[in-house]
C-alpha positions in Angstrom: 70.9 33.3 -168.9 70.3 36.4 -171.2 68.0 39.3 -170.6 68.7 40.7 -174.5 70.4 38.9 -177.1 72.8 40.9 -179.0 71.7 44.4 -177.3 72.7 47.5 -179.1 71.4 50.1 -177.4 72.8 54.0 -177.7 73.2 54.3 -174.4 76.1 57.5 -174.5 73.4 59.4 -176.8 71.7 59.9 -173.4 74.3 61.1 -171.5 73.3 64.5 -171.1 70.0 63.5 -170.3 70.6 61.3 -167.5 73.3 63.7 -166.2 70.5 66.5 -166.1 68.3 63.8 -164.3 71.0 63.4 -162.0 71.6 66.8 -160.9 67.8 67.9 -160.8 67.6 65.0 -158.2 70.7 65.9 -156.2 69.8 69.7 -156.0 66.4 68.7 -154.9 68.2 67.1 -152.3 70.3 69.8 -151.2 67.3 72.3 -151.4 65.4 69.8 -148.8 68.3 69.5 -146.6 68.5 73.3 -146.4 64.7 73.5 -145.6 63.9 70.4 -143.4 67.7 69.5 -142.4 69.1 66.2 -142.9 67.2 63.2 -140.9 69.4 62.4 -138.3 69.3 58.8 -136.5 69.9 59.0 -132.6 73.5 57.7 -133.4 74.5 61.2 -134.8 71.9 63.7 -133.2 72.3 62.5 -129.7 69.1 61.6 -127.6 66.8 58.9 -126.1 64.7 56.0 -127.7 62.1 54.3 -126.0 60.2 51.4 -127.4 56.9 50.8 -125.3 54.4 48.3 -125.7 50.5 48.9 -124.7 48.0 46.2 -123.8 45.7 48.0 -125.9 47.3 49.9 -129.1 46.5 53.5 -128.8 46.5 56.1 -131.8 50.0 58.3 -132.5 48.5 61.2 -132.3 47.4 60.3 -128.5 51.0 59.5 -127.9 52.2 62.6 -129.4 49.7 64.6 -127.2 50.7 62.9 -124.2 54.4 64.1 -124.8 53.6 67.3 -125.8 53.8 68.8 -122.3 57.0 67.3 -121.0 59.1 67.7 -124.5 57.4 70.2 -126.3 56.1 68.2 -129.7 57.3 69.6 -132.7 60.0 67.7 -135.2 62.5 66.7 -132.5 60.1 64.1 -130.8 59.3 61.3 -133.0 56.4 58.9 -132.4 55.9 56.0 -134.8 54.7 52.4 -135.1 57.4 49.6 -134.3 56.9 46.2 -135.8 53.8 44.5 -136.6 50.7 45.6 -135.6 50.2 42.4 -133.5 52.9 43.6 -131.2 51.3 46.6 -129.9 54.9 48.5 -130.0 55.7 51.9 -130.7 59.0 53.9 -130.7 59.5 57.1 -129.3 62.6 59.3 -129.9 63.3 62.5 -128.0 66.2 64.6 -128.1 67.3 64.6 -124.1 69.6 62.2 -122.6 70.6 64.3 -119.5 74.2 63.9 -118.7 76.4 61.4 -120.4 77.1 59.6 -117.2 75.8 58.8 -114.0 72.3 58.5 -112.6 70.8 60.9 -114.9 71.9 59.2 -118.1 68.2 57.6 -118.1 66.3 60.2 -117.2 64.7 61.1 -120.1 63.4 57.5 -120.7 61.6 57.7 -117.3 60.3 61.3 -118.2 58.7 59.2 -121.1 57.2 56.8 -118.9 56.0 59.3 -117.0 54.4 61.7 -119.4 52.7 58.1 -120.6 51.7 56.8 -117.5 49.8 60.6 -116.7 47.8 60.3 -119.8 44.9 58.3 -120.5 46.2 55.5 -123.1 46.2 52.6 -120.5 48.5 50.0 -119.6 52.0 49.4 -121.0 55.8 48.5 -120.5 58.7 49.3 -121.8 60.6 46.7 -123.7 63.3 48.9 -125.1 65.5 51.7 -124.5 68.7 53.3 -126.9 70.4 56.3 -125.2 73.2 58.0 -127.2 74.9 61.1 -125.9 76.0 64.4 -127.9 79.7 63.4 -127.5 79.4 60.0 -128.7 77.0 61.5 -131.8 79.8 63.9 -132.9 82.3 61.1 -132.6 80.2 58.7 -134.7 79.3 61.6 -137.3 83.2 62.4 -137.7 83.9 58.6 -138.3 81.2 58.1 -140.5 82.4 61.0 -142.6 86.2 59.8 -142.5 85.0 56.2 -143.5 83.2 57.7 -146.5 86.2 59.8 -147.8 88.8 57.2 -147.3 87.0 54.9 -149.2 86.3 57.5 -152.4 90.2 58.1 -151.9 91.2 54.3 -152.2 88.7 53.6 -154.9 90.3 56.7 -157.0 94.0 55.1 -156.3 93.0 51.7 -157.1 91.3 52.4 -160.4 93.6 54.8 -161.6 96.6 52.3 -160.8 94.4 49.4 -162.4 93.3 51.5 -165.7 93.9 55.0 -166.2 93.0 58.7 -164.6 90.1 59.2 -166.9 88.6 56.1 -165.9 89.0 56.5 -162.1 87.7 60.1 -162.3 84.7 58.3 -164.1 83.9 55.7 -161.4 84.6 58.2 -158.4 82.2 60.9 -160.1 79.6 57.8 -160.2 80.0 56.8 -156.6 79.9 59.9 -155.6 76.7 60.4 -157.5 75.4 57.6 -155.9 75.7 58.6 -152.5 74.4 61.9 -153.1 71.4 60.9 -154.9 70.8 58.3 -152.1 70.9 61.1 -149.4 68.4 63.1 -151.8 66.0 60.0 -151.5 66.7 59.8 -147.4 65.7 63.4 -147.2 62.4 62.6 -149.7 61.1 60.2 -147.3 62.6 61.4 -144.4 64.6 58.0 -143.5 66.9 59.0 -140.3 70.5 58.6 -141.1 71.5 56.0 -138.6 74.8 53.6 -138.8 72.7 51.1 -140.5 72.2 53.7 -143.2 75.8 54.4 -143.1 76.6 50.7 -143.5 74.2 50.7 -146.5 76.2 53.8 -148.3 79.5 51.9 -147.9 78.2 49.1 -149.2 76.5 51.0 -152.2 80.2 52.5 -152.7 81.4 48.8 -153.2 79.0 47.6 -155.3 78.9 50.7 -158.0 82.6 50.3 -158.1 82.5 46.8 -158.8 79.9 47.3 -161.4 81.6 49.9 -163.1 85.1 47.8 -163.1 83.1 45.2 -165.5 82.3 48.0 -167.9 85.6 49.6 -167.7 87.7 46.3 -168.3 85.3 45.9 -171.4 86.4 49.3 -172.4 89.9 48.3 -172.1 90.0 45.0 -174.1 88.1 46.8 -176.6 90.5 49.5 -177.1 93.1 46.9 -177.0 91.3 45.0 -180.0 90.4 47.4 -182.4 91.5 50.6 -184.3 88.2 52.4 -184.2 88.8 56.3 -183.7 85.3 56.9 -182.2 85.4 56.3 -178.4 81.8 56.7 -178.1 81.1 53.3 -180.2 83.5 51.7 -178.4 82.0 52.5 -175.3 78.6 51.7 -175.9 79.8 48.4 -177.6 81.2 47.5 -174.2 77.7 48.7 -171.8 75.9 46.4 -174.0 78.3 43.5 -174.2 78.5 43.6 -170.4 74.5 44.6 -170.0 73.0 41.1 -169.3 75.6 40.4 -166.4 75.2 44.2 -164.9 71.2 43.6 -165.0 71.2 40.1 -163.7 73.7 41.2 -160.9 71.7 43.9 -160.3 68.3 42.4 -160.2 69.2 39.5 -157.7 70.6 41.8 -155.4 67.5 44.1 -155.6 65.1 41.2 -155.0 67.2 40.4 -152.0 66.8 44.0 -150.4 63.2 44.0 -151.4 62.4 41.1 -149.2 64.8 42.6 -146.4 62.8 45.6 -146.4 59.1 43.7 -146.4 60.2 41.2 -144.0 63.4 42.5 -142.1 61.6 44.7 -139.4 61.8 48.1 -138.7 65.5 48.1 -137.2 66.4 46.9 -140.8 64.1 49.1 -142.7 66.6 52.1 -143.1 69.1 49.6 -144.4 67.1 48.1 -146.9 65.5 51.2 -148.1 69.0 52.8 -148.5 69.9 49.6 -150.6 67.2 49.9 -152.8 67.9 53.3 -154.0 71.6 52.7 -153.9 71.0 49.4 -156.5 68.9 51.3 -158.8 71.3 54.4 -158.8 74.5 52.0 -158.9 73.5 50.4 -162.1 72.2 53.6 -163.6 75.4 55.6 -162.9 77.4 52.6 -164.2 75.8 52.7 -167.6 75.3 56.7 -168.0 77.6 58.7 -165.5 81.1 56.6 -165.3 81.0 56.0 -169.1 80.3 59.3 -170.2 82.9 60.9 -167.9 85.6 58.8 -170.0 84.0 60.0 -173.3 84.1 63.7 -172.1 87.8 63.4 -171.0 90.0 64.8 -173.1 92.4 61.8 -174.7 90.0 59.4 -173.6 92.0 56.5 -175.4 95.2 57.5 -174.5 97.1 55.3 -171.5 95.0 52.1 -171.3 97.2 49.7 -169.3 
């Protein structure tokens, strides 16, 4: 199957506009984090999630108002619909967890039930609870950062060994770019950074690197098979030669995660959203960012293995 027959797009021509767009998105994400903070899930911030099911679905503002007295309201208390409308379920997240052991571990969940019971919201029952203490949250944060940094290091090491250092730098910068752009969109849409989202980010690093390696492998083949001195033309030809494969692979994966986002339910929504953004930016960075770094690198043609 081919989307384009003998494509001859000049991708390298647009490397600077592409880099500028990426920098604008990343800087906007940094500003968003500075102003509003990175939205952290309960796994990293610590807190209690309570899922309640009502006999008659109340309004979100009514539930939030019932919790204001006990928990102070504000952005620290998250109230949102959970699952389909027919389930009549609401997810409530509060920062309090009590002690991390003993009888007070579930006190925040009981406080939520007490606050809801004292209001006029009707009959309800608790159908789920998740509790993460601050010590566990810090440990998960440390492990998440370590996993990501190790993945970047081994990607750099592998591509340096497999190709050459300029290619390794291009792939690593492109992968870092994908993660930063994805984090920016998490900030824009206020999607909580949870363990599912971390799993999606690590998946994106692997997908983006694989996509980049396919293009780099074609660049290496063309370097061996031609004596053309213009590296820009050679990189352009390599991208065009692999363009159908890149779009078909990315398109099929994209359709899968869109279906997961629509039908996967609230638990998988953050994972699916992260994958959607990551697949788009991963394809974009393989074509514009990684290849651009190689063309910028001094003596980029030397050292092909």
